[in-house]
DRENDO-1510 file (C-alpha; in Angstrom, 1 decimal, always signed):
<recs>
REC; n; res; u; v; w
REC; 1; MET; +167.4; +1.0; +41.2 .
REC; 2; LEU; +169.8; -1.8; +39.6 .
REC; 3; VAL; +171.1; -1.3; +36.1 .
REC; 4; LYS; +171.5; -4.4; +33.9 .
REC; 5; PRO; +172.6; -4.3; +30.1 .
REC; 6; GLU; +169.6; -4.8; +27.7 .
REC; 7; GLU; +170.5; -6.6; +24.6 .
REC; 8; GLY; +170.9; -3.7; +21.7 .
REC; 9; ARG; +170.2; -0.7; +24.0 .
REC; 10; GLY; +172.8; -0.5; +26.7 .
REC; 11; LEU; +171.6; -0.2; +29.9 .
REC; 12; LYS; +168.3; -0.5; +31.6 .
REC; 13; MET; +167.2; +0.6; +35.1 .
REC; 14; ILE; +165.7; -1.9; +37.2 .
REC; 15; ASP; +163.7; -1.3; +40.3 .
REC; 16; PHE; +165.5; -3.4; +42.8 .
REC; 17; HIS; +162.2; -3.1; +45.4 .
REC; 18; ALA; +160.2; -4.8; +42.7 .
REC; 19; TYR; +162.8; -7.9; +43.1 .
REC; 20; ILE; +163.2; -7.6; +46.6 .
REC; 21; LYS; +159.3; -7.0; +48.1 .
REC; 22; PRO; +158.1; -10.5; +47.4 .
REC; 23; ILE; +160.9; -12.3; +49.0 .
REC; 24; ARG; +160.7; -9.7; +52.2 .
REC; 25; ASN; +157.1; -10.5; +52.2 .
REC; 26; GLU; +157.5; -14.5; +52.0 .
REC; 27; VAL; +159.9; -14.1; +54.9 .
REC; 28; LEU; +157.5; -11.6; +57.1 .
REC; 29; SER; +154.6; -13.8; +56.7 .
REC; 30; THR; +156.0; -16.5; +58.5 .
REC; 31; MET; +156.0; -14.3; +61.7 .
REC; 32; LYS; +153.0; -13.9; +63.7 .
REC; 33; LEU; +151.4; -10.4; +64.0 .
REC; 34; GLY; +149.7; -10.3; +67.2 .
REC; 35; VAL; +148.6; -7.7; +70.4 .
REC; 36; GLN; +150.4; -7.0; +73.7 .
REC; 37; LEU; +147.4; -7.0; +75.7 .
REC; 38; TYR; +148.9; -4.7; +78.1 .
REC; 39; THR; +147.5; -2.3; +75.3 .
REC; 40; LEU; +144.2; -3.1; +76.7 .
REC; 41; ARG; +144.3; -3.6; +80.2 .
REC; 42; ASP; +141.6; -1.5; +81.0 .
REC; 43; PHE; +139.1; -3.7; +79.1 .
REC; 44; ALA; +140.4; -6.9; +80.6 .
REC; 45; LYS; +139.8; -6.4; +84.5 .
REC; 46; THR; +137.3; -8.9; +84.7 .
REC; 47; LEU; +136.8; -12.2; +83.0 .
REC; 48; GLU; +133.9; -11.1; +80.8 .
REC; 49; GLY; +135.9; -8.0; +79.7 .
REC; 50; PHE; +138.9; -10.2; +79.2 .
REC; 51; ALA; +137.1; -12.4; +77.0 .
REC; 52; GLN; +135.5; -9.9; +75.2 .
REC; 53; THR; +138.7; -8.0; +74.7 .
REC; 54; LEU; +139.9; -11.4; +72.8 .
REC; 55; ALA; +137.1; -11.4; +70.8 .
REC; 56; ARG; +137.7; -7.9; +69.7 .
REC; 57; VAL; +141.1; -8.4; +69.1 .
REC; 58; ALA; +140.2; -11.5; +66.9 .
REC; 59; ASP; +137.8; -9.1; +64.7 .
REC; 60; ILE; +140.1; -6.8; +64.1 .
REC; 61; GLY; +142.1; -9.5; +61.9 .
REC; 62; TYR; +145.2; -10.3; +64.6 .
REC; 63; THR; +145.9; -14.1; +65.4 .
REC; 64; THR; +148.1; -14.1; +68.3 .
REC; 65; VAL; +148.3; -12.2; +71.8 .
REC; 66; GLN; +150.8; -11.7; +74.4 .
REC; 67; VAL; +149.0; -11.8; +77.8 .
REC; 68; SER; +149.9; -9.0; +79.8 .
REC; 69; GLY; +148.4; -6.8; +82.4 .
REC; 70; THR; +144.9; -8.5; +82.7 .
REC; 71; CYS; +142.7; -10.0; +85.7 .
REC; 72; ALA; +143.5; -13.3; +87.0 .
REC; 73; TYR; +142.7; -16.3; +84.9 .
REC; 74; ASP; +142.7; -20.1; +85.1 .
REC; 75; PRO; +144.9; -21.5; +82.2 .
REC; 76; ASP; +142.1; -23.8; +81.0 .
REC; 77; TRP; +139.7; -20.8; +80.7 .
REC; 78; LEU; +142.1; -19.0; +78.5 .
REC; 79; ALA; +142.7; -22.0; +76.4 .
REC; 80; ALA; +138.9; -22.0; +75.6 .
REC; 81; GLU; +138.9; -18.5; +75.1 .
REC; 82; LEU; +141.7; -18.5; +72.6 .
REC; 83; LYS; +140.4; -21.3; +70.8 .
REC; 84; LYS; +136.8; -19.8; +70.5 .
REC; 85; ASN; +138.4; -16.9; +68.9 .
REC; 86; GLY; +140.9; -18.5; +66.6 .
REC; 87; LEU; +143.8; -17.2; +68.5 .
REC; 88; THR; +147.2; -18.3; +69.9 .
REC; 89; CYS; +149.1; -17.0; +72.9 .
REC; 90; PRO; +153.0; -17.8; +72.4 .
REC; 91; SER; +154.3; -15.6; +75.2 .
REC; 92; THR; +153.2; -13.6; +78.2 .
REC; 93; HIS; +154.3; -11.3; +80.7 .
REC; 94; PHE; +154.1; -13.3; +84.3 .
REC; 95; SER; +154.6; -12.6; +87.7 .
REC; 96; PRO; +158.3; -12.4; +88.8 .
REC; 97; ASP; +157.7; -14.1; +92.1 .
REC; 98; ARG; +155.8; -17.2; +90.8 .
REC; 99; ILE; +158.7; -17.5; +87.6 .
REC; 100; ALA; +161.5; -17.3; +90.5 .
REC; 101; GLU; +159.9; -19.4; +93.1 .
REC; 102; ASP; +158.2; -22.3; +91.1 .
REC; 103; PRO; +159.4; -22.1; +87.4 .
REC; 104; ALA; +158.5; -25.8; +86.8 .
REC; 105; LYS; +154.6; -25.2; +87.6 .
REC; 106; VAL; +154.6; -21.8; +85.6 .
REC; 107; VAL; +155.8; -23.9; +82.6 .
REC; 108; GLU; +152.9; -26.4; +83.3 .
REC; 109; GLU; +150.3; -23.7; +83.4 .
REC; 110; HIS; +151.5; -22.0; +80.4 .
REC; 111; GLY; +151.3; -25.2; +78.4 .
REC; 112; ARG; +147.6; -25.9; +79.2 .
REC; 113; PHE; +147.1; -22.6; +77.0 .
REC; 114; GLY; +149.7; -23.8; +74.3 .
REC; 115; CYS; +152.5; -20.9; +75.5 .
REC; 116; LYS; +156.0; -21.4; +75.6 .
REC; 117; MET; +157.6; -18.1; +76.2 .
REC; 118; ILE; +157.3; -17.2; +79.7 .
REC; 119; GLY; +158.1; -13.2; +80.1 .
REC; 120; LEU; +160.0; -10.9; +82.6 .
REC; 121; GLY; +157.8; -7.6; +81.9 .
REC; 122; SER; +160.6; -5.8; +83.6 .
REC; 123; ALA; +163.0; -5.8; +86.8 .
REC; 124; PRO; +161.8; -3.1; +89.2 .
REC; 125; GLY; +165.0; -1.1; +90.7 .
REC; 126; ILE; +167.4; -3.8; +89.7 .
REC; 127; PHE; +168.7; -2.3; +86.7 .
REC; 128; GLU; +168.6; +1.6; +88.0 .
REC; 129; PRO; +172.0; +2.7; +88.4 .
REC; 130; GLU; +171.5; +3.8; +92.0 .
REC; 131; THR; +170.1; +0.5; +93.1 .
REC; 132; PHE; +171.9; -2.1; +90.4 .
REC; 133; ASP; +171.7; -5.5; +91.9 .
REC; 134; PHE; +172.3; -7.5; +88.9 .
REC; 135; ASP; +174.4; -10.4; +91.0 .
REC; 136; GLY; +171.1; -10.6; +92.9 .
REC; 137; PHE; +168.8; -10.8; +89.6 .
REC; 138; VAL; +171.1; -13.8; +88.2 .
REC; 139; ALA; +171.1; -15.7; +91.7 .
REC; 140; ARG; +167.3; -15.4; +91.6 .
REC; 141; PHE; +166.8; -15.7; +88.1 .
REC; 142; GLY; +169.6; -18.1; +86.5 .
REC; 143; PRO; +168.2; -21.1; +88.3 .
REC; 144; ALA; +164.6; -20.5; +87.3 .
REC; 145; ALA; +165.7; -20.1; +83.6 .
REC; 146; LYS; +167.8; -23.4; +83.4 .
REC; 147; ILE; +164.5; -25.0; +85.0 .
REC; 148; ILE; +162.1; -23.3; +82.2 .
REC; 149; ARG; +164.4; -24.4; +79.5 .
REC; 150; GLN; +164.6; -28.1; +80.9 .
REC; 151; ALA; +160.8; -28.2; +81.3 .
REC; 152; GLY; +160.5; -27.0; +77.4 .
REC; 153; GLY; +159.6; -23.3; +78.2 .
REC; 154; ARG; +161.7; -20.3; +77.2 .
REC; 155; LEU; +162.4; -17.4; +79.8 .
REC; 156; GLY; +161.9; -13.7; +77.7 .
REC; 157; TYR; +163.1; -10.6; +78.9 .
REC; 158; HIS; +161.3; -7.4; +77.9 .
REC; 159; ASN; +163.5; -4.2; +78.2 .
REC; 160; HIS; +162.7; -0.7; +78.9 .
REC; 161; GLN; +164.9; +2.4; +78.9 .
REC; 162; HIS; +166.6; +1.4; +82.0 .
REC; 163; GLU; +168.6; -1.4; +80.2 .
REC; 164; PHE; +171.1; +1.2; +78.5 .
REC; 165; ALA; +172.3; +3.0; +81.1 .
REC; 166; LYS; +176.0; +1.9; +81.8 .
REC; 167; VAL; +177.0; +0.0; +84.8 .
REC; 168; ARG; +180.6; -1.5; +85.1 .
REC; 169; GLY; +181.6; -0.3; +81.9 .
REC; 170; LYS; +178.5; -2.1; +80.0 .
REC; 171; LEU; +175.1; -1.5; +79.3 .
REC; 172; MET; +172.9; -3.7; +81.7 .
REC; 173; LEU; +171.5; -5.2; +78.4 .
REC; 174; GLU; +174.7; -6.5; +77.3 .
REC; 175; HIS; +175.3; -8.0; +81.2 .
REC; 176; LEU; +172.1; -9.6; +80.5 .
REC; 177; ALA; +173.1; -11.1; +77.0 .
REC; 178; GLU; +176.7; -12.1; +78.2 .
REC; 179; THR; +175.6; -13.6; +81.6 .
REC; 180; PHE; +172.4; -15.8; +80.8 .
REC; 181; ALA; +173.1; -18.5; +78.1 .
REC; 182; LYS; +171.5; -18.1; +74.6 .
REC; 183; ASP; +169.1; -21.1; +75.3 .
REC; 184; ASP; +168.4; -19.9; +78.8 .
REC; 185; LEU; +167.3; -16.6; +78.1 .
REC; 186; THR; +165.9; -14.9; +75.1 .
REC; 187; PHE; +164.8; -11.0; +74.5 .
REC; 188; ILE; +161.5; -9.4; +74.3 .
REC; 189; LEU; +162.9; -6.4; +72.5 .
REC; 190; ASP; +160.7; -3.1; +72.7 .
REC; 191; THR; +161.3; -1.1; +69.8 .
REC; 192; TYR; +160.3; +2.1; +71.6 .
REC; 193; TRP; +162.2; +2.0; +74.6 .
REC; 194; VAL; +165.4; +1.1; +72.6 .
REC; 195; GLN; +164.6; +4.4; +70.2 .
REC; 196; TYR; +163.7; +6.2; +73.6 .
REC; 197; ALA; +167.5; +5.5; +75.4 .
REC; 198; GLY; +168.9; +6.6; +72.2 .
REC; 199; GLY; +169.7; +3.1; +70.6 .
REC; 200; ASP; +169.1; +1.9; +67.2 .
REC; 201; PRO; +166.1; -1.0; +67.2 .
REC; 202; ALA; +167.0; -2.6; +64.1 .
REC; 203; ALA; +170.9; -2.6; +65.3 .
REC; 204; TRP; +169.9; -4.3; +68.4 .
REC; 205; ILE; +167.4; -7.0; +66.6 .
REC; 206; ASP; +170.6; -7.7; +64.5 .
REC; 207; ARG; +172.9; -7.8; +67.6 .
REC; 208; LEU; +170.8; -10.4; +69.4 .
REC; 209; ALA; +169.8; -12.4; +66.5 .
REC; 210; GLY; +169.0; -15.8; +67.3 .
REC; 211; ARG; +167.7; -14.9; +70.9 .
REC; 212; VAL; +165.0; -12.0; +70.1 .
REC; 213; HIS; +162.0; -14.5; +69.5 .
REC; 214; CYS; +159.6; -11.7; +70.2 .
REC; 215; VAL; +159.6; -7.9; +69.2 .
REC; 216; HIS; +157.3; -5.3; +70.5 .
REC; 217; LEU; +156.3; -3.2; +67.6 .
REC; 218; LYS; +155.7; +0.4; +69.3 .
REC; 219; ASP; +156.1; +3.6; +67.6 .
REC; 220; MET; +157.3; +7.4; +68.7 .
REC; 221; SER; +155.9; +10.3; +67.6 .
REC; 222; ILE; +156.6; +13.9; +69.1 .
REC; 223; THR; +153.6; +16.0; +70.2 .
REC; 224; ASN; +154.2; +19.6; +71.8 .
REC; 225; GLY; +158.1; +18.8; +71.9 .
REC; 226; GLN; +157.4; +15.6; +74.0 .
REC; 227; GLN; +158.3; +11.7; +73.0 .
REC; 228; ARG; +154.6; +10.3; +72.9 .
REC; 229; VAL; +154.0; +6.5; +72.0 .
REC; 230; ALA; +152.0; +5.9; +68.9 .
REC; 231; ALA; +149.9; +3.5; +66.7 .
REC; 232; VAL; +152.4; +1.7; +64.4 .
REC; 233; GLY; +153.1; +3.8; +61.4 .
REC; 234; ASP; +151.7; +7.2; +62.9 .
REC; 235; GLY; +155.3; +7.8; +64.5 .
REC; 236; ASN; +158.8; +8.4; +63.4 .
REC; 237; LEU; +160.8; +4.7; +63.7 .
REC; 238; ASN; +162.0; +3.0; +60.6 .
REC; 239; PHE; +160.1; +0.1; +60.3 .
REC; 240; ASP; +161.4; -1.0; +57.2 .
REC; 241; THR; +164.7; -1.7; +58.6 .
REC; 242; VAL; +163.0; -3.1; +62.1 .
REC; 243; LEU; +161.0; -5.5; +60.1 .
REC; 244; ALA; +163.8; -6.5; +58.0 .
REC; 245; ALA; +166.2; -7.4; +60.9 .
REC; 246; CYS; +163.4; -9.3; +62.5 .
REC; 247; ALA; +163.5; -11.4; +59.4 .
REC; 248; ARG; +167.2; -11.6; +59.7 .
REC; 249; ALA; +167.4; -12.5; +63.2 .
REC; 250; GLY; +164.6; -15.6; +63.6 .
REC; 251; THR; +162.0; -13.6; +65.1 .
REC; 252; GLU; +159.2; -15.4; +65.6 .
REC; 253; GLN; +156.6; -13.0; +67.4 .
REC; 254; LEU; +155.5; -9.5; +66.3 .
REC; 255; MET; +153.3; -8.0; +69.0 .
REC; 256; VAL; +151.9; -4.5; +68.8 .
REC; 257; GLU; +151.8; -2.5; +71.8 .
REC; 258; GLN; +150.7; +0.8; +72.8 .
REC; 259; ASP; +151.1; +1.8; +76.4 .
REC; 260; GLU; +149.1; +5.0; +76.2 .
REC; 261; CYS; +146.3; +6.1; +73.6 .
REC; 262; TYR; +146.1; +9.8; +75.1 .
REC; 263; GLY; +142.2; +9.6; +74.9 .
REC; 264; GLU; +141.8; +7.6; +71.9 .
REC; 265; ASP; +140.0; +4.4; +71.7 .
REC; 266; PRO; +142.8; +1.8; +71.9 .
REC; 267; PHE; +140.8; -0.5; +69.5 .
REC; 268; GLU; +141.1; +2.4; +66.7 .
REC; 269; CYS; +144.7; +2.5; +67.8 .
REC; 270; LEU; +145.4; -1.3; +67.1 .
REC; 271; LYS; +143.3; -1.2; +63.9 .
REC; 272; ARG; +145.5; +1.6; +62.3 .
REC; 273; SER; +148.9; -0.5; +63.4 .
REC; 274; TYR; +147.1; -3.6; +62.2 .
REC; 275; ALA; +146.5; -1.8; +58.6 .
REC; 276; TYR; +150.0; -0.3; +58.3 .
REC; 277; LEU; +151.6; -3.5; +59.4 .
REC; 278; ARG; +149.4; -5.8; +56.7 .
REC; 279; GLY; +150.6; -3.2; +54.2 .
REC; 280; GLN; +154.2; -4.0; +54.9 .
REC; 281; GLY; +153.5; -7.7; +54.5 .
REC; 282; LEU; +152.7; -9.1; +57.5 .
REC; 283; SER; +149.8; -11.4; +58.1 .
</recs>
């Protein structure tokens, strides 16, 4: 609450949130709310299933998707399906081998369905302390990142918990941020895995401001003493601070993801996440 003088009556209590919420909602409304399709991977194993999945996502109200974990697809086919359902695809998780070996072609293919950000979903083994090969990672993806940028694309890196282990005196995520130029590598920050690793998702979004163009909104709950992925709003992450940090950091894409639904219908989980986030001012 704020306090301000009221003429002839001394001090009056003012609801701070009543003044801030419209401004916050205006900022949040500029960010695209979508679905990370890894959540629905079991429904998109064929082109027919993939097409039905896109239609069901659009029916919930989402306007954008991040393609990941689906069957193989032709870029022109995907462009047509996105258009048919009123969806966009601003980012993917894509084959690391193809990114490293033919980055210019990958940018051209992504451009055919209007996608700029080409994501590395993980780097298996490279960021494990026992098999740390950061120099090899830089040698392989550094040149690709520059080619992607020069061709009009953007290389993104998605974290798990491994990037919060310390090697050579720094967190692996710090090595990435310091070694790659800001224009060459953006981050696809995953709120669940940051929290899982003991980090503060909002603080890391602030720290990576200007290069965290996509954030995975993923909640964490505790069931039988174990950490579990949850629909956004069903768990314990502080999404007020996360969304405020996204607004400050210039985040463009907010992708809802739920790796596991533990027997629930993933579409129903996505509906709950959507309802919660709409209530937070996202559209």
